[in-house]
N, C-alpha and C positions, 0 to 999 in steps of 0.2 A: 373514563379511562383514556391516556393517553396511547395513540397508535405509534407504539415505537416502530413501527415498519418504514413509516414516513421519513426516518434516521437512517442514517450511512455510518461506518466507520472505515477509514478509507486503510487499505492492507499496505505498507512499504515497505519495500526492500532496499537498505543499501548496500553498495559494493564499491570495488572500485577499476577502474579503466584498466589497471597491469593485468586481469586477467583475459583481456581481447573477447574480440566479440563471440565468437563462438561460445565461449563460458558462459557470458554476459545472456546471450539468450536462451541458454540452457534455466540459468539462474531467473530468468522472467518467467517461463516457463513453469518452474518446478512451485514460481512466485502465486502465476494466476490458479494451480492447483490448490496449493494451500489458501489461498482465500475462497474459491468456490465451496473447498471443505468445510468450511467454517461458516458461510455462507447458509443459513437456513438449521443452524444450532445457538444460533446469538438472536435476541429480539429485534437487532435491528438489521442491515443491508450490510454485508461486506463487500466492499467494491475493491479490486486489484489497482493498481497505479505503478507506473512504470517503475523502473529501478533505476534508483539514482547514484549517481557517480562523482557526482560534485557538491562543494559546499553551497554554490550558487542554487542548483538545482532544488537542494532540501530545504534551504532557505524559501523558495519561491513556492515549494507543496506546501509546508507552512503555513506563510501566507494564503494560501489558496482554500485552505482547510479553515483559516481561521475566519475567513468574508463569507465561505460558504453556508448557508441556512442549513441546510441537511446535514453537514458534516457534526458528529456528534464528540468524534476523537478519530485517533490514529492507532492502529497496530502495526509495530514496528518490528522488520528481523534483521538482522546484521547478518551480510551473506559472508562467509571466510572459510577457508581451507585452513 
């Protein structure tokens, strides 16, 4: 049987700079809490990734996920009000 705990899914949150630094810090805090709450309830590890606010950052994260041997996928959440 495959040990799925060796694999990760990355919890990724998208947002926008227009909300300002205080709001983005809160978004990151909330995202960490959501990722932590999911971890342990899935057969793989859930790993928080920093909040992404630009197309370039999103592209870089997707490239990193594609090349990470233990990344099995992404959970994405788009923060907005």
